[in-house]
N, C-alpha and C positions, 0 to 999 in steps of 0.2 A: 627499439626504445620507445617510439611513438605509441605503439600498441600497449606497452607496459604502463605508460603514463595515462592513456585514455581509459584503460581497463577499469580502475576503480570508479571513474566518473560515469561510464556507461552502466555499471552495475548499480550505482547509487540512483541514477535517473530511472532505470528500469524498476528498481525497488519502489520508488515513489509512485510510478504508474500502477504497479501491482497493488500497492497499499490503497490508492484511490479507488481501484475497482473493488477491493475488499471492503472498504468503508461503505461503498454503495450497497453491497450485499448485506452488510450488517443490519440495515433497517428495512431491507426490501423483501420482507416476508409478509404476504397479505394475510388478513385476518381469517380468510376462508381456507387457508392452507395452500393456496397456489404458490408455486415457486416463482420468484422474480429474478430474471437474469439480466445483467447489464454488461455492456461492452464499452471500452474506452480506447482512444487513439492519442498518441503523444507526438508533439512536433517540437523541434528546436529550430527557431527561425522558420524558413519555408519548408524544412525537411520533415517528412513522416519517418519517425524513428522507432517507435515501440507501440504494440497493441497489447491490450490486457482485457480479461474478463473474470467474473467472479460468480460464485454460487453459494448459497447459505441454506442450511437445514436446521430448523429449530424443532426439537421433539421433547416436550415436557420441560425438564430442567437441563436438557442437553443441547449443545450446539456443535455444528461442524461447518467450517468455512474452507472453501477451496478457491485458490486464485491461480490463474495461468497468465504468463506474459512472455513475449518474444520480441526480438529486434525485427525491424521492418525496413524496407526501402534500402537506401545506401548503407545505413547502419547494419542492416542484415547481411549485406554483401561483405562489408569490411570487417565487422566484428559480430559474427553469428552468436546469438545468445537466446536462451529460452529457459523458463523456470516454471515449476508447479509447486505451490506451497499448500499445506493442509494443516489445519489446527482443529483439535477436538477438546471439549471440556464441558463444564457444567456451570449453571448459575448458582453462586454462593451468596445469597442475599442480593445486594445491589451490584456487586462486582462479579466478573467472570473469573472462573478458576480453570486454567488449562490443564488438560490431562496429557496431551501430546502435541508436538509440533514437528512437522517434517517438510523438507524441501528437497526436490530433485531437479537438477538443471544441467545445462551444458554451456560452456564458454569456449568458442572456437574449437569444438570437438572434445574438450576436456570435461569429463563428468564431475559434477559437484553434488554433495549430499550432506544433509544435516538431519539428525534424529535427536529430539529432546523428549524426555518424559518428566513428569512433575508429581510432587506431592503438594500439600497445602502451603509449603514454605518456599517453593521455587523448584527449579530443575534439579532432579536427583541423578540423572544419567544423561550423558551427551556422547554422541558418536558423530564425528566430523570427518568428511573425506572430500578432498585430501586434507590432512591436518594443516592448521595455519602455519605459514612460513614466517617464523619469528624474525627473520632478517628483513621482511617487508612489512610485517604487521605487529603492532604491540600486543603482548599477551593479555589475557583476561584472567586475573586470579579468581579462584573458585569462590572466595569470600564476597566478591563483587556481584555474583549471580544470585545471592540469597534474596528472596522476595521479589524476583523479577517475573515478568510474563513475556510471552512471545509477541512479536509485532502485530500479528493478526488479531489476537485476543485483545490487545491494548486498543487498537483502532476500532474494533467492533464495539468495545465498551463505550467509546466516545460517542459513536453514532446512535447507539441504543439510548444513551442519555438524551440526545436531541429528540429522538422519536418519542420519548416519554415526556416531552415538554420542557426539558432542561436546556441550559445554555451549552454552547459549543466550547467546552472547557474541560481540563483535566491535566494531571501530571502522573506519568507512568514510568516505572523502572523497567527497561526492556533489555532482553538478551536474545539475539537471534541465532546463537550458536557460534558466531564469530566476533560480534561486536556488542559491547555493552554501552547503552546510552539512556538518557532520560528524554522522554517525549513530553513537551509542554504545549498545551493547546489553550487558546484564549479567544473570546468572541470579538467580532468587529461589527461595524455598521452594516445594515442591510444595503444591498447593491442591486441596481437594475442592469442585468446583463444584456448587452446588445445581441442581436441575431447574427450568427456567423454560419457559413455553409458547412463547417466541420463539426457542428454540434446539433443535437436534436432539441436543445432547450434555450430559450431566451425569456427574460423576465426577472422578477424580483427573486433574490437569493440571499440566504444568510451567509455572511462572511466569517470564516474561521481562520485565525492566524496561528501559526505554530512554529516552534523551533526545536532543534535537537541539541541537547547538551552532551557532548562526547565524554565518555568515561574511560573506555579502554577498548582495544581490539581493532582500531582503525588503521588503515594503510598509512605508513610513514611518509610516503610520497603520494600526495593527492594530485589527481589530474586537474585540468583547468576548470571543469565543472565543479568538482568537489571543493576547490578553493574559493570559488567566487559566487556560489549560489546565494542569492539574497531575496528577501521579501516573499517567501513562499506563502501563498494564500489558497485556501480551499473554499469553494462556493457550494452551498447546500440548498436544494429546493426539491419540490415534488414535480417530477417531469410529466406526469399524467394522472388522471383520476384513479384512485385505488392503490396508488404507490406512495408510501410515506416519503418524507424528505431524504434525499440521497445526494452524494456529491455529483454536481453537474459540470464543474469546471475547476481546474487547478492552474495557477500561474506562478512563475518565479523568474527572476533574472539570473542568468548563468554566464560563465565565461565564453560560451559558444553562441549565446543569443537568448532570446526569450523562449522559455520552456512553457508549453501550453498542453494541458491534458483535457480532452473534451469527451463528454458522454455522447456516444454515437448510436446506441441502440438500447431499447428497453423492451423486455417481453414479460408480460404478466398473463399466465395462462395462454390463451390464443390471441390476445391483444398485443400488437407489436407497434412500437414507435421507433422509426429508423430514418436515417438520412436518405433522401431519395437517390436512387442510382442515376449517375450522369451518363 
């Protein structure tokens, strides 16, 4: 029973870590074509629980985003989880238009898979394995997925806007294959982040506040984290010369304690900024 209650909470927290890594990749493509790779670690209270990384390729009017995340530490022992997500699409004017979104993962040995393909009006085909258990999760009517984008493309669009000199803001209709929600992002005041040993960045950062408006497909029984997460904030800054603003820190209050996601490594070509090994 405990595992069933914690399950949606762990998946939600891991999804946030993966999204933060993807956000970073979204603007971390240098002008000279060098790939920028970023890594993140997540902590709940004093415990190291999830690691994530992301890569982005921009080729003309095309984009491809890949994120990987997995449980770590005690969380990895008790509730083994790992996931890889991939989104491809094109730039359609100011907005991104996804072509496909795929996820492959495992939760405590159970394989999980999502396959979405798109036309200009939203997903036109979906393959979900295992299929949603409607005794545990609300259904998502097909009509609610019209005009939606995948979570990687939505968050990539937010950060590309910041890289272009815009504000940290936007409202997106999102469907990830199992859940339908609206993602709302709004700007906050600039913040001077203190130096901590778990992050490579300290200094001035742009504050981005966001919330999720649940529409359909969420677990009927939410774990402690899912019920009580409050005040989620993303901080965006340039961690080193030649790298545009990327997420450097994420914080939120949860039922298990403070959730903190820190940027731990930046690589641009052969230049690397990383936490010193102890």
